[in-house]
Backbone as a ProteinNet text record, in pm:
[ID]
protein_1_A
[PRIMARY]
MGSISQQGVQKGGARIVGGGRGEGPGPDVMAAASLDGNKVLTSDGEHVGKISDIMLDVRSGRIAYAVLSEGGFLGMGSTLHAIPWGALTLDTEEKCFRVDIAAQRLKDDPGFDKDHWPSMADASWGTSMHTYYNRTPYWQDTPVADLNDPVARQSLDH
[TERTIARY]
8841.1	8818.5	8749.7	8615.8	8522.2	8543.1	8409.2	8475.1	8363.6	8282.5	8290.3	8190.8	8089.4	7959.2	7920.5	7864	7833.3	7863	7760.4	7771.6	7828.2	7969.4	8103.1	8112.6	7991.4	7989.5	8046.3	8130	8205.1	8077.4	8060.6	8020.5	8118.9	8041.9	8135.1	8171.7	8343.7	8437.9	8488.3	8557.5	8667.5	8734.6	8714.1	8813.6	8979	9098.7	9252.7	9271.5	9414.7	9467	9585.3	9641.7	9841.5	9897	10053	10074.2	10149.4	10146.2	10263.6	10176.1	10302	10326.5	10392.5	10368.8	10458	10493.8	10576.4	10586.3	10471.9	10475.7	10416.7	10278.5	10137.7	10014.1	9974.6	9874.4	9817.5	9837.6	9774.1	9679.8	9522.8	9523.3	9400.8	9339.5	9432.6	9401.9	9463.5	9423.6	9509.4	9489.2	9535.5	9452.1	9355	9263.8	9167.2	9260.5	9330.7	9426.5	9528.1	9598	9690.4	9605	9507.4	9390	9365.4	9325.2	9299.8	9409	9346.8	9466.9	9490.9	9520.4	9462.1	9393.9	9472.2	9395.7	9320	9164.2	9066.6	9093.9	9072.1	9078.2	8953.6	8864.2	8752.9	8731.3	8672.2	8690.2	8696	8710.2	8779.3	8900.5	8961.5	9160.3	9113.1	9053.8	9040.8	9083.2	9165.8	9181.3	9090.8	8981.7	8842.7	8887	9018.4	9021.3	9036.1	8989.4	9124.1	9049.9	9041.1	9012.5	8978.7	8911.9	8888.9	8872.2	8795.9	8686.9	8706.4	8666.4	8642.5	8545.8	8434	8296.2	8230.9	8229.8	8184.6	8042.1	8026.7	7890.4	7923.8	7879.5	7953	7833.5	7742.5	7699.6	7711.8	7700.8	7789.4	7911	7969.9	8111.4	8161.4	8118	8144.6	8171.6	8297.6	8278.8	8163.1	8148.5	7993.8	8036.7	8104.6	8136.9	8309.3	8290.3	8457.7	8386.6	8461.7	8407.8	8553.6	8489	8568.6	8610.2	8702.5	8650.5	8765.7	8661.9	8654.2	8641.1	8813.8	8829.8	8846	8814	8898.2	9045	9079.3	9186.7	9250.9	9305.8	9323.4	9189.3	9130.6	9001.3	8867	8888.8	8812.2	8740.7	8627.4	8532.1	8516.3	8534	8566.7	8401.8	8397.9	8293.6	8332.5	8232.1	8253	8163.6	8192.1	8109	8122.9	8067.3	7943	8026.6	8119.1	8111.5	8107.5	7964.9	8024.9	8106	8154.6	8280.6	8317.2	8209.6	8216.8	8250.3	8164.3	8205.4	8329	8435.9	8569.9	8684.5	8768.5	8879.3	9032.5	9090.6	9259.7	9329.4	9423	9536.4	9656.6	9680.3	9798.7	9949.3	9936.4	10057.2	10093.9	9959.8	9946.7	9895	9909.6	9878.2	9783.2	9634	9510.5	9432	9270.1	9146.6	9108.2	9034.1	8965.8	8799	8727.4	8596.3	8533.2	8415.5	8388.6	8239.1	8303.8	8168.3	8290.2	8195.3	8274.4	8277.4	8408.4	8407.7	8331.5	8216.4	8110.4	8026.7	8005.5	7926.2	7923.2	8035.2	8056.4	8064.6	8082.7	8088.6	7929.2	7837.6	7687.2	7636.5	7684.2	7648.3	7674.1	7553.1	7585.7	7665.5	7694.8	7753.7	7698.5	7787.7	7774.3	7881.1	7889.1	8012.5	8011	8164.6	8175.5	8113.7	8014.7	7940.8	7772	7743.9	7632.6	7645.2	7655.9	7684.6	7503.8	7516.2	7355.3	7361.7	7276.9	7228.8	7251	7367.5	7445.3	7348.1	7308	7202.1	7099.6	7078	6904.3	6940.9	6821.1	6824.3	6803.1	6684.5	6641.3	6774.8	6824.6	6950.6	7117.5	7090.1	7190	7129.9	7030.7	7009.4	7017.4	6943.7	7018.5	7101.2	7223.2	7357.4	7393.6	7434.7	7400.2	7415.4	7243.9	7194.1	7281.5	7330.9	7377.4	7545.3	7598.1	7716.3	7691.8	7530.4	7524.8	7557.2	7531.5	7579.2	7451.5	7459	7377.3	7427	7316.5	7301.4	7409	7524.2	7578.1	7501.6	7436.8	7317.2	7237.9	7255.4	7139.2	7246	7334.7	7460.2	7436.8	7459.6	7472.6	7618.2	7701.1	7839.5	7845.7	7923.9	7973.7	8041.6	8043.1	8084	8229.8	8367.2	8479.8	8456.3	8449.9	8519.5	8603.3	8731.5	8825.2	8855.2	8744.5	8726.9	8655.6	8720.9	8671.8	8576.3	8534.8	8420.5	8320.6	8364.8	8182.3	8134.6	8311.6	8242.9	8200.1	8203.9	8115.3	7948	7953.5	7773.7	7759.5	7802.3	7764.3	7674.4	7801.3	7752.4	7643.4	7594.3	7486.4	7344.4
4561.6	4585.3	4648.1	4648.8	4661.2	4826.7	4911.3	5049.2	5063.6	5215.4	5236.6	5337.1	5296.3	5376	5485.7	5625.6	5709.2	5761.3	5586.5	5569.7	5549.7	5489.2	5398.1	5253.8	5231.6	5065	4970.1	4931.2	4843.6	4771.3	4788.3	4757.2	4650.7	4563.3	4491.6	4388.5	4361	4280.7	4244.1	4143.1	4171	4222.3	4328.9	4459.3	4407.3	4474.3	4414.4	4553	4503.1	4522.3	4485.9	4568.8	4530.9	4656.5	4602.4	4636.8	4556.7	4464.3	4357.3	4277.7	4282.2	4285.3	4191.6	4100.6	3974.4	3996.1	3900.3	3922.9	3895.6	4023.5	4021.6	4039.4	4009.2	4134	4100.4	4166.3	4169.1	4247.6	4295.9	4229	4292.6	4369.3	4483	4351.7	4308.4	4197.5	4049.2	3944.7	3875	3695.1	3600.9	3477.5	3392.8	3367.5	3264	3170.6	3077.6	2979.7	3029.4	3152.2	3169.2	3174.3	3220.5	3260.4	3132.4	3020.1	2853.1	2834.8	2812.8	2725.9	2857.4	2950.1	3074.2	3034	3068.6	3013.9	3145.7	3081.9	3211.9	3189.9	3321.1	3334.4	3407.5	3370.3	3456.3	3554.2	3631.2	3774.9	3793.6	3665.1	3611.9	3543.7	3577.5	3509.7	3369.5	3295.6	3136.3	3143.7	3080.2	2962.4	2883.9	2876	2792	2706.3	2743.9	2641.5	2778.1	2636.8	2688	2742.2	2823	2865.3	2735.1	2672	2603.2	2600.3	2656.1	2714.9	2909.9	2932.3	3054.7	3056.6	3111.1	3064.6	3190.1	3195.7	3307.2	3285.6	3391.5	3429.8	3438.6	3326.7	3389.9	3487.4	3443.4	3612.4	3738.6	3766.6	3903.1	3913.6	3812.2	3848.6	3913.8	3817.7	3876.7	3734.3	3764.8	3650.7	3650.5	3533.1	3516.5	3492.9	3403.2	3285.6	3256.5	3254.6	3159.5	3040.2	2935.8	2843	2815.5	2793.5	2746.5	2627.9	2523.4	2388.7	2402.7	2324.4	2336.9	2213.9	2132.6	2055.1	1915.8	1794.2	1658.4	1679.5	1570.4	1532.1	1503.5	1538.7	1566.3	1593.1	1663.7	1710.5	1599.8	1509.5	1399.4	1438.5	1421.7	1463.6	1605.1	1702.6	1861.8	1910.2	2020.9	2034	2160.9	2221.2	2306.8	2439.5	2548.6	2651.8	2795.3	2879.2	2918.5	3066.2	3127.4	3278.3	3389.7	3507.8	3560.7	3662.8	3677.5	3685.5	3845.4	3962.4	4036.6	4043	3937.8	3914.1	3904.6	3839.6	3852.9	3971.8	3993	4098.1	4002.4	4053.6	4003.3	4088.4	3988.8	4060	4020.1	4124.8	4060.7	4075.8	4107.6	4090.5	3985.1	3899.2	3768.2	3647.7	3715.2	3630.6	3543.3	3585.6	3490.7	3591.8	3519.3	3606.8	3594.9	3751	3741.7	3756.1	3689	3714.9	3744.8	3833.1	3931.6	3857.2	3698.4	3616.6	3555.9	3480.8	3456.3	3338.8	3275.1	3114.8	2971.5	3053.8	2957.3	2965.7	3132.2	3139.2	3060.8	3042.4	2994.9	2864.8	2783.3	2675.2	2598.5	2679.6	2690.8	2636.6	2691.4	2703.1	2531.5	2507.4	2345	2347.8	2411.3	2363.5	2287.4	2203.8	2103.9	2024.4	1896.3	1868.8	1845.2	1786.8	1796.5	1693.3	1576.5	1571.4	1612.8	1706.8	1749.6	1903.3	2000.2	2134.4	2209.6	2301.1	2349.2	2398.8	2435.5	2539.7	2696.4	2707.6	2848.5	2984.1	2880.9	3041.4	3008.9	3014.9	2973.8	3126.4	3215.6	3327	3316.3	3252.3	3197.4	3182.3	3088.4	3027.7	3102.5	3196.3	3306.3	3434.9	3455.8	3556.3	3506	3388.3	3334.8	3325.7	3293	3282.8	3433.8	3511.1	3689.4	3719.3	3685.6	3748.2	3714.8	3541.6	3511.1	3581.8	3607.7	3685.6	3816.7	3824.2	4025.3	4099.8	4079.6	4105.2	4129.2	4218.9	4313.2	4170.4	4104.4	3996.4	4044.8	3997.1	4055.6	4127.3	4066.1	4087.4	4183.6	4251.9	4382.5	4446.4	4463.2	4542.2	4665.7	4792	4844.2	4901.2	4864.7	4915.7	5130.7	5139.2	5283.3	5302.3	5397.9	5430.9	5519.2	5494.8	5487.3	5668.3	5767.3	5900.4	5974.9	5829.6	5875.6	5793.2	5764.4	5658	5777.3	5788.9	5859.5	5831.1	5680.4	5650.9	5600.4	5606.3	5646.3	5736.8	5837.5	6025.2	6028.5	6033.2	6016	5976.1	5896.4	5747.5	5863.1	5964.3	6017	6095.8	6179.4	6357.6	6375.8	6228.6	6228.7	6157.9
2030	2195.9	2169.4	2332.8	2267.3	2306.7	2284.6	2304.6	2459.5	2473.5	2612	2562.4	2607.5	2615.6	2693.9	2650.7	2695.6	2852.3	2911.8	3074.3	3089.3	3037.5	3064.8	3093.5	3061.6	3061.5	2940.1	2970.8	2823.3	2748.1	2606.7	2468.5	2418.3	2405.9	2210.7	2334.8	2330.9	2322.7	2449.5	2464.9	2609.6	2643.6	2765.4	2775	2791.7	2785.3	2749.4	2869.1	2989.4	3071.5	3082.9	3145.6	3161.7	3051.9	3077.6	2961.3	2889	2929.4	2862	2744	2592.2	2508.2	2416	2342.9	2295.1	2182	2140.1	1987.5	1874.9	1806.6	1668.3	1729	1636.5	1710.2	1847.8	1839.8	2017.6	2061.6	2186.6	2199.2	2162	2080.9	2015.9	1910.3	1815.9	1691.4	1719.4	1752	1820.3	1709.3	1704.4	1648.2	1758.4	1718.9	1861.3	1901.3	1834.1	1842.4	2001.5	1969.6	2049.8	2193.8	2224.7	2393.2	2385.6	2323.9	2393.6	2447.1	2565.5	2673.1	2791.7	2757	2860.1	3006.5	3087.2	3263	3293.4	3348.9	3358.7	3526.7	3562.3	3657.7	3701.5	3854.3	3932.2	3955.1	4005.4	4057.6	4195.1	4253.2	4377.2	4387.5	4265.7	4231.2	4234.9	4191.4	4206.8	4063.9	4019.3	3871.6	3850	3757.8	3782.3	3620.6	3556.6	3425.2	3308.4	3187.5	3079.8	2972.1	2854.7	2758.6	2691.6	2628.1	2500.8	2404.1	2370.1	2228.1	2243.6	2138.7	2120.9	1948.2	2036.1	1938.2	1881.6	1768.5	1666.3	1625.7	1638.1	1541.8	1404.5	1322	1167	1085.1	1124.8	1100.7	1087	1269.5	1231.7	1258.6	1251.5	1250.7	1345.6	1481.6	1670.9	1696.1	1819.2	1884.6	1988.4	1991	2096.2	2247.4	2256	2354.3	2382.7	2452.4	2514	2561.1	2544.2	2628.5	2727.2	2872.9	2967.7	2988	3035	3025.1	3152.3	3236.7	3426.8	3470.8	3521.7	3594.9	3481	3550.2	3449.6	3437.4	3338.7	3305.6	3164.7	3152.4	2979.2	2906.7	2946.9	2911	2883.2	2947.9	3005.7	3149.5	3107.7	3276	3295.6	3258.6	3256	3248.5	3274.2	3213	3139.1	3083.6	3023.5	3024.2	3053.2	3045.2	2918.1	2844.1	2785.7	2850.7	2849.1	2920	2779.5	2839.1	2678.5	2678.1	2606.6	2572.8	2603.2	2615.2	2708.9	2835.8	2854.5	3026.4	3080.9	2979.3	2986.3	2996.3	3077.5	3088.2	3034.3	2917.3	2878.9	2965	3051.2	3130	3095.4	3001.8	2900.6	3002.5	3157	3182.8	3299.3	3350.1	3393	3328.2	3157.7	3064.3	3091.1	3145.4	3166.8	3124.8	3142.3	3132.8	3276.4	3281.5	3415.5	3374.5	3446.7	3449.8	3614.6	3591.3	3680.6	3716	3805.7	3865.7	3973.7	4082	4196.3	4155.3	4183.9	4142.6	4211.4	4312.4	4338.4	4245.9	4187.2	4116.7	3992	3941.3	3834.8	3832.3	3957.8	3942.4	3954.6	4002.3	4028.4	3847.8	3768.1	3642.3	3577.2	3567.6	3515.6	3394.7	3352.6	3260.1	3126.8	3061.1	2959	2922.1	2879.1	2874.4	2710.1	2629.3	2505.9	2396.4	2503.3	2379.3	2397.1	2455.9	2470.2	2463.6	2414.5	2372	2400.5	2415.1	2393.9	2271.5	2199.8	2070.1	2088	2074.4	2141.9	2037.6	1891.2	1840.7	1910.3	1985.6	2076.7	2116.8	2047.3	2172	2331.4	2358.3	2485.3	2572	2504.9	2605.6	2603.5	2478.7	2490	2590.4	2618.6	2633.9	2809.1	2840.9	3017.9	3059.9	2887.9	2943.3	3024.9	2910.6	2949.6	3045.9	3122	3228.3	3339.5	3330.3	3456.5	3506.8	3381.5	3387.6	3451.5	3398.4	3452.6	3267.3	3206.4	3070.6	2973.2	2891.4	2779.5	2645.5	2591.3	2467.5	2383	2315	2248.7	2101	2054	1925.6	1983.6	2094.3	2132.6	2145.4	2118.8	2209.4	2048.5	2021.2	1924.2	1935.5	1843.3	1840.3	1827.2	1895.1	1902.7	1785.3	1763.6	1576.5	1666.2	1587.2	1638.6	1586.5	1623.1	1570.3	1447.5	1542.4	1434.8	1279.4	1259.3	1113	1057.5	941.5	849.3	765.6	771.1	697.2	856.5	938.4	1030.9	1029.4	1035.7	1076.9	949.4	845.8	710.1	697.6	791.7	792	881.3	959.4	1059.1	993.7	951.1	881.8	808.2	737.2	631.6	654.5
[MASK]
++++++++++++++++++++++++++++++++++++++++++++++++++++++++++++++++++++++++++++++++++++++++++++++++++++++++++++++++++++++++++++++++++++++++++++++++++++++++++++++

């Protein structure tokens, strides 16, 4: 789960809302595969598609994007959209993700298809994607230390 900066702005990962809890792990730590297929609702309440992939930044060990599959039939002809992970909120009661963007704005994003993925490691592409969703690129976020973590507290003391 992301942390809150001193200004109250979400930093890091997706927010989690709702009181729903299922069997096993979650909602703070979950298998990526368990999130595939979750529906995505926009800020105006429209169901715009489902999560088809979770993209990891292997070097930093952070989740970079969730890939939304919009339209199509059985995965054919669908448009894919990379959504910055920090732009999503996991709603545990409704068992869906919410994205703070209107449905039409998401649909206006040209997206890509399964055979023509963008270079997600390209910083200029990533910056423009984060800007579109009004988010700071995840690689520019400075993680906020958890002061309850003795290791983090020790490093701050020295």
